[in-house]
C-alpha positions in Angstrom: 139.1 -45.2 120.8 136.6 -48.0 120.7 134.2 -48.0 117.7 131.9 -50.1 119.9 131.1 -50.5 123.6 133.6 -52.1 125.7 133.5 -56.0 126.1 132.3 -56.8 129.5 132.8 -60.1 131.7 131.0 -61.2 134.8 133.2 -62.2 137.8 132.0 -64.1 140.7 134.4 -64.6 143.5 134.4 -66.5 146.7 137.1 -65.5 149.5 137.9 -66.6 152.9 136.3 -64.0 155.4 139.7 -63.2 156.7 140.6 -61.9 153.4 137.5 -59.8 152.9 139.1 -56.4 153.9 142.2 -56.8 151.7 140.1 -57.5 148.9 137.7 -54.7 149.4 140.8 -52.3 149.7 142.1 -53.8 146.3 138.6 -53.5 144.8 138.4 -49.8 145.5 141.9 -49.1 144.4 141.1 -50.5 140.9 137.6 -49.1 140.8 136.5 -51.1 137.8 134.1 -53.6 139.2 130.3 -52.8 138.8 128.9 -54.8 141.4 125.7 -56.8 141.2 123.5 -58.5 143.9 123.7 -62.2 143.9 120.0 -62.6 143.5 120.7 -64.7 140.3 121.7 -67.7 142.3 119.4 -70.6 143.1 117.1 -70.2 145.9 118.5 -73.2 147.8 122.0 -71.8 147.2 120.6 -68.3 148.8 119.3 -69.9 151.7 122.9 -70.8 152.8 124.1 -67.3 152.5 123.6 -64.5 154.7 123.6 -61.0 153.8 126.2 -58.1 154.6 126.4 -57.4 158.4 126.0 -53.6 158.6 129.0 -52.2 160.7 128.2 -48.7 160.2 125.0 -46.7 159.1 125.7 -45.5 155.4 123.2 -42.5 155.9 125.3 -41.5 159.1 128.4 -41.8 157.1 126.9 -39.6 154.1 125.8 -37.0 156.5 129.2 -36.6 158.1 130.9 -36.4 154.5 128.5 -33.7 153.5 129.3 -31.7 156.9 132.9 -31.8 155.9 132.6 -31.1 152.4 130.8 -28.1 153.3 133.8 -26.6 155.2 136.0 -27.5 152.2 133.4 -25.5 150.0 133.1 -22.6 152.2 137.0 -22.3 152.3 137.3 -22.7 148.3 139.3 -25.8 148.8 139.2 -28.8 146.5 138.2 -32.1 148.1 141.4 -34.2 148.8 142.0 -36.8 146.3 142.2 -40.4 147.8 145.2 -42.7 147.1 146.1 -46.4 147.6 148.2 -45.0 150.5 145.1 -43.9 151.9 143.6 -47.2 152.0 146.7 -48.8 153.6 146.8 -46.5 156.3 142.9 -46.6 156.9 142.3 -46.4 160.5 139.2 -47.3 162.4 136.3 -44.4 162.4 134.8 -43.5 165.9 131.7 -41.9 164.4 130.9 -40.7 167.9 134.0 -38.6 168.2 133.7 -37.4 164.9 130.2 -36.1 165.6 131.4 -34.3 168.8 134.4 -32.9 166.8 132.3 -31.5 164.1 129.8 -30.1 166.4 132.4 -28.4 168.4 134.2 -26.7 165.4 130.6 -25.7 163.7 130.0 -23.9 167.2 133.5 -22.0 166.9 132.3 -20.8 163.4 129.2 -19.8 164.5 130.3 -16.4 166.0 132.0 -15.5 162.3 128.4 -16.6 160.8 126.5 -14.4 162.8 128.8 -11.3 162.3 128.4 -12.3 158.7 124.6 -12.5 158.7 124.5 -9.3 160.5 126.8 -7.3 158.2 125.0 -8.8 155.2 121.5 -7.7 156.3 122.7 -4.1 157.1 124.4 -4.0 153.5 121.1 -5.0 151.9 119.2 -2.4 153.5 121.9 0.2 152.9 122.3 -0.8 149.1 118.4 -0.8 148.8 118.3 2.9 150.2 120.9 4.0 148.0 119.3 2.5 144.9 116.1 4.7 145.5 118.2 7.7 146.2 120.2 7.5 142.9 116.7 6.6 141.2 115.0 9.4 142.9 112.1 7.1 143.9 111.2 9.2 147.1 108.0 7.1 147.4 110.1 4.3 149.0 112.3 6.5 151.3 111.9 9.2 153.9 114.5 12.1 154.7 114.0 14.2 157.8 116.3 17.3 158.5 116.1 18.8 161.8 117.0 18.9 165.5 116.3 17.6 169.1 116.4 19.8 172.3 118.2 17.0 174.2 119.3 13.4 174.5 120.8 13.4 171.2 123.0 10.2 171.7 119.7 8.4 172.9 117.8 9.6 169.9 120.6 8.2 167.4 120.9 5.0 169.4 116.9 4.4 169.2 117.3 5.0 165.4 120.1 2.7 164.7 118.2 -0.6 165.3 115.5 0.4 162.6 118.2 0.8 160.0 118.1 4.5 159.6 121.1 6.5 158.3 122.0 9.4 160.5 124.7 12.3 160.4 125.0 15.6 162.3 125.0 18.8 159.8 125.8 21.6 162.0 123.0 22.0 164.7 120.7 19.6 162.3 120.5 16.1 162.3 119.5 14.3 159.0 117.7 10.8 159.1 117.2 8.6 156.1 114.9 5.7 156.3 112.6 3.3 154.4 109.0 4.5 154.0 108.1 0.9 155.2 109.4 1.7 158.4 107.8 5.2 158.7 105.5 4.6 161.6 108.1 3.3 163.9 110.5 6.5 162.8 107.9 8.9 163.4 107.1 7.6 167.0 110.7 8.1 167.8 110.7 11.5 166.3 107.4 12.4 168.2 108.8 11.1 171.5 112.2 13.2 171.2 110.3 16.4 170.0 112.1 16.2 166.6 111.8 19.8 165.0 111.9 19.8 161.2 114.1 22.6 159.6 112.1 24.1 156.8 115.1 25.9 155.2 115.6 24.2 151.6 119.2 24.7 151.6 119.8 22.7 154.8 117.4 20.2 153.3 119.4 19.4 150.3 122.8 20.0 152.0 121.5 17.1 154.3 120.3 15.0 151.6 123.6 14.9 150.0 125.5 14.6 153.2 123.5 11.4 154.1 124.1 10.0 150.6 127.6 10.2 151.0 127.5 8.6 154.5 125.4 5.8 152.9 128.2 5.2 150.3 131.0 5.1 152.8 128.8 2.6 155.1 128.4 0.4 152.0 132.0 0.5 151.2 132.9 -0.2 155.1 130.5 -3.0 155.3 131.7 -4.6 151.9 135.2 -4.8 153.2 133.9 -6.2 156.6 132.1 -8.7 154.7 135.4 -9.5 152.6 137.3 -9.7 156.0 134.8 -11.9 157.6 135.1 -14.3 154.9 139.0 -14.5 155.1 138.8 -14.7 158.9 136.1 -17.8 158.1 138.8 -19.2 155.7 141.7 -19.0 158.0 139.9 -20.7 160.9 139.0 -23.8 158.4 142.5 -23.5 157.0 144.0 -24.0 160.6 142.1 -27.4 160.8 142.7 -28.3 157.1 144.9 -31.4 157.9 142.3 -32.8 160.6 139.3 -32.2 158.1 141.2 -34.0 155.5 142.1 -37.0 157.5 138.4 -37.1 158.6 137.0 -36.7 155.3 139.2 -39.4 153.8 138.4 -41.7 156.7 134.9 -41.1 156.2 134.8 -41.2 152.5 137.0 -44.6 152.6 134.5 -46.3 155.0 131.6 -45.2 153.0 132.9 -46.6 149.8 134.0 -49.9 151.8 130.4 -50.0 153.1 129.0 -49.7 149.7 131.2 -52.5 148.3 130.3 -54.8 151.2 126.5 -54.1 150.7 127.0 -56.4 147.6 128.6 -59.1 149.5 127.0 -62.5 150.8 128.3 -64.6 153.4 128.5 -68.1 154.4 129.9 -69.1 157.8 133.6 -68.7 156.9 133.4 -67.2 153.3 132.6 -64.3 151.4 130.9 -64.2 148.2 130.7 -61.2 145.7 130.0 -60.6 141.8 130.1 -57.9 139.4 130.7 -56.8 135.7 134.2 -55.9 134.8 135.7 -54.8 131.2 137.4 -57.4 129.3 140.9 -55.4 129.3 140.7 -55.2 133.3 139.6 -58.5 134.0 142.8 -60.5 134.0 144.3 -57.8 136.2 141.5 -58.0 138.8 141.7 -61.9 138.7 145.4 -61.7 139.3 145.1 -59.5 142.1 142.4 -61.4 143.9 144.6 -64.6 143.8 147.6 -62.5 144.9 145.8 -61.0 147.8 144.3 -64.5 149.0 147.4 -66.5 148.3 145.3 -68.4 145.8 142.5 -69.1 148.6 139.6 -68.1 146.4 137.4 -69.5 143.7 136.8 -67.5 140.8 134.2 -67.8 138.0 134.0 -65.9 134.9 130.7 -65.6 132.8 131.0 -64.3 129.1 128.2 -61.8 128.1 126.6 -64.2 125.6 125.3 -66.2 128.5 123.5 -63.3 130.0 120.6 -61.2 128.8 121.9 -58.4 126.9 119.7 -55.7 128.8 121.5 -56.8 132.1 124.8 -56.1 130.9 126.2 -52.6 131.9 127.7 -50.2 129.1 130.9 -48.6 129.2 131.9 -46.2 126.4 135.6 -45.5 126.0 136.1 -42.3 124.2 139.0 -39.8 124.0 139.3 -37.0 126.6 138.7 -34.5 123.8 135.2 -36.0 123.0 134.0 -35.7 126.3 131.4 -32.8 125.9 130.0 -34.8 122.9 129.9 -37.9 125.0 127.8 -35.8 127.6 125.4 -35.1 124.8 124.9 -38.6 124.1 124.3 -39.5 127.8 121.8 -37.0 127.9 119.9 -38.7 125.3 120.3 -42.3 126.8 122.8 -45.2 127.3 123.4 -47.2 123.9 122.9 -50.9 124.0 125.7 -53.1 125.1 127.5 -54.3 122.1 126.4 -51.5 119.9 128.1 -48.9 118.0 129.7 -45.8 120.2 127.7 -42.7 119.0 130.2 -40.3 120.4 132.6 -39.6 117.5 129.6 -39.7 115.0 127.8 -37.0 117.2 130.8 -34.9 117.4 131.4 -34.6 113.7 127.7 -34.3 113.0 126.9 -31.6 115.6 130.0 -29.5 114.6 129.2 -29.7 110.9 125.8 -28.7 111.6 126.8 -25.7 113.9 129.3 -24.6 111.2 126.6 -24.5 108.5 124.3 -22.5 110.5 126.6 -20.1 112.5 129.6 -19.2 110.0 131.3 -16.0 111.0 135.2 -16.0 111.6 135.0 -13.0 113.8 132.0 -14.4 115.9 133.2 -17.8 116.2 136.6 -16.2 117.6 134.2 -14.6 120.2 132.8 -17.8 121.3 136.2 -19.2 121.4 137.4 -16.1 123.7 134.6 -16.8 126.0 135.4 -20.5 126.1 138.9 -19.9 127.0 138.1 -17.1 129.7 135.4 -19.4 131.1 137.6 -22.4 131.5 140.3 -20.2 132.9 137.8 -18.9 135.8 136.5 -22.2 136.7 140.0 -23.6 136.9 140.7 -20.7 139.5 137.4 -21.4 140.9 136.9 -25.1 141.3 134.2 -24.9 143.9 132.1 -22.2 142.2 128.8 -23.4 140.9 127.9 -23.1 137.3 126.6 -20.0 136.0 124.7 -19.1 132.9 127.8 -19.9 131.0 128.5 -23.5 132.6 131.8 -25.5 132.8 130.0 -27.8 130.0 129.2 -24.9 127.8 132.7 -23.7 128.0 134.1 -27.2 126.9 131.6 -27.3 124.1 132.6 -23.7 122.9 136.0 -24.8 122.4 134.8 -26.7 119.6 132.1 -24.6 118.3 134.1 -21.4 118.1 136.9 -22.8 115.8 134.1 -24.6 113.7 132.2 -21.3 113.3 135.7 -19.5 112.4 136.0 -22.3 109.6 132.6 -21.7 108.4 133.4 -18.1 108.2 136.5 -18.7 106.1 134.6 -21.1 103.9 131.7 -18.3 103.2 133.8 -15.3 103.5 132.2 -13.8 106.4 133.8 -11.8 109.4 131.3 -9.8 111.8 128.9 -9.6 108.8 131.6 -8.4 106.5 133.7 -10.1 103.7 137.0 -8.9 105.1 138.5 -12.3 103.9 137.7 -14.1 100.4 135.6 -16.9 100.6 137.2 -20.3 100.1 134.1 -21.8 99.1 131.2 -19.1 98.0 130.2 -16.0 99.2 127.2 -16.8 101.5 126.1 -13.0 102.1 126.4 -12.3 98.5 124.3 -15.2 97.3 121.5 -14.5 100.0 121.5 -10.7 98.8 121.2 -11.8 95.2 124.7 -11.2 94.0 128.2 -13.2 94.6 127.3 -16.7 92.9 130.3 -18.7 91.8 128.8 -21.2 89.5 128.2 -23.7 91.9 126.2 -21.9 94.2 124.2 -18.9 92.7 120.8 -18.4 94.7 119.1 -19.5 98.0 117.9 -22.5 96.3 121.4 -23.9 95.9 122.0 -23.3 99.7 118.7 -25.3 100.5 120.0 -28.1 98.1 123.3 -28.2 100.0 121.4 -28.7 103.5 119.1 -31.4 101.7 122.2 -33.3 100.5 123.9 -33.0 104.0 120.5 -34.2 105.6 120.6 -37.3 103.3 124.5 -38.0 104.1 123.4 -37.8 107.9 120.6 -40.3 107.5 122.2 -42.5 105.4 124.9 -42.9 107.9 122.4 -43.3 110.7 120.8 -46.2 108.5 124.4 -47.9 107.9 125.2 -47.8 111.7 121.9 -49.3 112.5 122.5 -52.3 110.2 125.9 -52.8 111.8 124.4 -52.6 115.2 121.6 -55.1 114.0 124.0 -57.5 112.6 126.3 -57.6 115.8 122.9 -58.1 118.1 122.1 -60.8 115.5 118.7 -59.5 115.0 118.3 -60.4 111.4 114.6 -60.2 111.0 114.8 -56.2 112.0 117.8 -55.9 109.8 115.8 -57.0 106.7 112.2 -55.9 107.5 112.4 -52.9 109.7 111.8 -49.3 108.4 115.1 -48.5 109.3 116.5 -52.0 107.8 117.5 -53.0 104.6 113.9 -52.5 103.1 113.8 -49.0 104.4 116.8 -48.0 103.4 116.2 -49.2 99.8 113.1 -47.4 99.4 114.9 -44.3 100.8 117.6 -44.4 98.3 115.0 -44.8 95.4 113.1 -42.1 97.0 116.4 -39.7 97.0 116.9 -40.8 93.2 113.4 -39.8 92.5 113.5 -36.6 94.3 116.8 -35.2 92.6 115.5 -36.5 88.9 112.3 -34.4 89.6 114.3 -31.3 90.5 116.7 -31.9 87.6 113.9 -31.9 85.3 112.8 -28.4 86.3 109.9 -29.9 88.4 108.1 -31.1 85.2 108.5 -35.0 85.4 110.0 -38.0 86.9 112.0 -40.2 84.8 113.6 -43.6 86.3 114.5 -46.7 85.2 112.2 -49.6 84.6 113.8 -51.8 87.2 113.5 -49.3 89.9 109.7 -49.7 89.5 110.1 -53.4 89.9 112.1 -52.6 92.8 109.6 -50.5 94.4 106.7 -53.2 94.1 109.4 -56.0 95.5 110.1 -53.9 98.5 106.6 -53.0 99.3 105.6 -56.9 98.9 108.4 -57.7 101.4 106.8 -55.0 104.0 103.5 -57.1 103.5 105.4 -60.5 103.8 106.9 -59.1 107.2 103.9 -60.1 109.4 103.4 -63.7 108.0 107.3 -64.3 108.5 107.2 -63.0 112.0 104.2 -65.2 112.5 106.2 -68.5 111.5 109.2 -67.4 113.7 106.9 -67.1 116.7 105.3 -70.6 115.9 108.8 -72.1 115.9 109.3 -70.7 119.5 106.2 -72.0 120.5 104.6 -68.8 120.6 101.4 -68.1 118.2 98.7 -65.9 117.3 95.3 -66.6 115.6 95.0 -66.4 112.0 92.7 -63.6 112.1 95.1 -61.5 114.2 97.7 -62.3 111.8 95.7 -61.2 108.7 94.7 -57.9 110.6 98.3 -57.2 111.7 99.3 -57.8 108.1 97.2 -55.2 106.7 97.1 -52.6 109.3 101.0 -53.3 110.3 102.2 -53.0 106.8 100.1 -49.9 105.8 101.3 -47.8 108.8 104.8 -49.2 107.9 104.6 -47.9 104.4 103.1 -44.8 105.4 106.1 -44.2 108.1 108.6 -45.0 105.7 107.4 -42.5 102.7 106.3 -39.8 105.1 108.8 -40.1 107.9 112.0 -40.1 105.6 110.6 -37.1 103.7 109.9 -35.1 107.0 113.4 -36.2 108.3 115.2 -35.1 105.1 113.2 -31.9 104.8 114.0 -31.1 108.5 117.4 -30.5 107.6 116.3 -27.5 105.7 116.6 -25.8 109.0 120.4 -25.9 108.5 120.2 -23.8 105.4 117.3 -21.6 107.4 119.4 -20.6 110.2 122.2 -19.9 107.9 120.3 -17.6 105.9 118.5 -16.0 109.0 122.1 -15.3 110.2 123.3 -13.6 107.2 119.8 -11.5 106.9 120.4 -10.3 110.3 123.9 -9.0 109.7 122.8 -7.5 106.6 120.0 -5.7 108.5 122.6 -4.3 110.8 124.8 -3.5 108.1 121.9 -1.7 106.6 121.0 0.2 109.7 124.7 1.2 110.2 124.7 2.7 106.8 121.6 4.9 107.6 124.0 7.3 109.5 127.2 9.3 108.6 128.6 9.1 112.3 131.4 6.7 112.5 130.9 5.9 116.2 127.1 5.3 115.7 127.8 2.9 112.9 130.4 1.2 115.2 128.0 0.9 118.0 125.2 -0.3 116.0 127.6 -3.3 114.6 128.7 -4.0 118.0 125.2 -4.5 119.4 124.2 -6.3 116.2 127.0 -8.7 116.5 126.5 -9.4 120.2 122.6 -10.1 119.6 123.5 -12.5 116.7 125.9 -14.3 118.9 123.6 -14.8 121.7 120.2 -15.3 119.8 121.6 -17.3 116.8 124.6 -19.0 118.4 121.9 -20.6 121.0 119.5 -21.1 118.2 122.1 -23.0 116.1 123.2 -25.1 119.4 119.5 -26.1 120.1 118.8 -26.9 116.5 122.1 -29.0 116.1 121.3 -30.9 119.1 117.4 -31.2 117.6 118.8 -32.8 114.5 121.2 -35.1 116.1 118.6 -36.5 118.6 115.4 -36.8 116.2 116.9 -37.3 112.6 120.1 -38.8 113.3 119.8 -41.0 116.6 116.5 -42.4 116.0 117.9 -44.1 112.9 120.3 -46.3 114.9 120.4 -45.5 118.6 118.0 -47.1 121.3 119.0 -45.7 124.4 118.1 -48.4 126.5 121.5 -49.4 127.9 122.4 -49.9 131.6 125.3 -47.5 132.6 128.3 -49.3 133.8 128.9 -47.7 137.4 132.1 -49.1 139.1 132.7 -48.2 142.8 136.4 -47.0 143.2 138.4 -44.2 145.2 137.4 -41.5 142.2 133.9 -42.9 141.7 130.6 -41.9 142.8 128.3 -44.0 145.1 125.1 -45.5 143.6 122.1 -46.9 145.1 122.3 -50.5 145.7 
């Protein structure tokens, strides 16, 4: 695992036009080059180059690919994997032939789709009527029991298109329909001289019979839908080999077209450029030389020669940290050359969740949900994410065990102390008993969360200092509010805070040198703008003296205010760690008290099951969100700017991006 973003190099290559196709295939197979346009060249050089000659419309290729992928999705099949052999066997693609094939195949499936739509519409109508029958909502349905004198078959046929359910009960005909279709139903009843049977027994018998008929129809229609889905899948499976061949061809041509869109040309040569990770650069260079038999010109530019903001960022983390890498990417892409935030985010997030949601039994439930969810998505790879998404399942694989460890530390299992606490009895302390000498009351728990917050913030500051040193931003390293000056003031503030608490909130005692240190650090804050003024003047940039004086006063006062109030707010924000933990204990205590109000064992069990489910959903969600918030707003803001450019290579397994 890299502790910093991966080192990159910019590769620019010139190859003969006759070698272009072989180079494109190799670049797609390797899939490590993040292409850039050659607009960095001099204008005179650019005049000698022509842009990529479009051989296929990329939008048309994309449309055909989406249509083909629709067939795989509807049959529940995974998309084929592209390999180097597919590149070697890549045939020419006749888009007109493919269009005719897709149109013909779609047409052959249309009759199945039409039957699916017809059955599905009928099923929805039947389920709606059954729902109203079961809920006894007579205001939405109408039931008629009676007879017609003649043309019974014609009568039944006229009712069928309106969605009415009819049965024959001896001499009677029972008609069930939705009230919104009442006017049309009444018209048919009048036309065929339908005579209502006033007998209450016949009415009740007819209602029960039509309900059974409705249930039978629903079962048959559901079975029909299942059979139609299988028929649809079978028809697609019959063409699976052809569909895979077409999809691979379309996808490979689409990728090749995307790569070539970055190429520029002279009369006989092709020129391209892109970023490649340092550990893959030699392999790419050797491959290009081998393919072209040395007939190429290669130029390597080091990242130091390029503006940092233009260098793409690649983070290489182990597979088991992917869920937390997702959290980082949601916030932003780190700057090139900075620290990889993923491992620190993983540790901080897991610890925060553990302290806020500590229960062995409830953590085990979260772990079971994760395992079941992962297994289900593995069996249904094309299924859309539900309320419990793939990503959430991956995250719960870590949060469940974290909660279980917390439960062991604090002696909590479904709200009960079944297992003795390894650290202290959280429930006992919150409820006024169970202290162990180190943690005796709620204030001690609040103190733990404050100390945890100080550790997280301090780590963020140290990471920021490392980043600033690597970026050679020494001015910010010294004077910034998250630099050495801000960090020193925060350390003094922490000392003062603990000194005040240890005195029983009566006085603050600190060494004399610390007072001088505070004065010195405040002076440095006021010196920041004059030093910045001198640095700007050396670079040929300057501002007026009046502007300097104004900036020195205003910026320094604001900086001091932000340091003192900001760090205090950041630290106190970690009280939510204790707050959520205390709320979790309080809720479980409340449900235990409710269960104790009844002597009936089954009611006690039901109350505790309902309470635990409610706590798992609400408290688990709250703990997850607050852990995310503390990472984003209290931890990331100390060292993570999120202004990086994502590394997006084009390869067989990669996604296309706008060029």
